Steps between C-alpha positions, in 0.01 A plus 500: 500500500843653512530854629592763243320325214205639305184370665280422199733263309611335825140454612398353165798263517405398856142429389623290205735298721259451791305181557214693657363853508283646772286793386364703790193689380388794714244777448755732337676234293361610163601862557863392455616453141804324645282240675289450189814443293616244756176302495512508120854357505404234756196382305695498172772291667247256641344455157838471328607220733167319467424536873843387623525846653259500793303815579335560836274804510451653842196723534576739785175671600383489140244274338635267228193599297625861494837387366351266240236744375674831577222624725524702821838669547630321190226662293599841639863447399406386151272800459811712551690301233200526264506878551868509404414315179211735422708813549816376327554700182794304361348214298795265556498557879121448504543162327778404745277591796206305354716190457655532846165547678348209308794275601469610864127422501557154352775417750283614792210288371728197488662565838163572661371166367776301670436332832652731755498600861262764631543715811192699589545677833663195652804425711800598283766296683298180462429588137872544427571168669241336274667654193837360609345155545343511153836599346680224691260244358544631146880506517747241612477538879872421544591808297323716757650338808761710680730323745528658846840572653 
């Protein structure tokens, strides 16, 4: 992304133009509205392109079950969002929150159901190397090759 540009439209454009998206789920992932919006955009793009947009979920010290079913730390984060909805007095904002949270939950269910890579207290460097190898296989390997000087 070019420096000096607004992040959200540039990020959405990058997701739309990418051949592959890597979603790195961590324990605190769902506490970020920004991250939830990103996974929503990625899943929508994958569905729009009828799976021509590859998605590789990476579960970093988090169980894919927790992502898919919003349990564990994901449940805690969604409890906070549910509390916002309950306490919102403006009817229109309440409806907007309900729709947003529902969309986030659906996108997490879909992303959590995809075959991904799981790191559970393992060797991070080797795990990252495995991710790179998976991406190389999914993409045209020649596009990733960098000539040495």
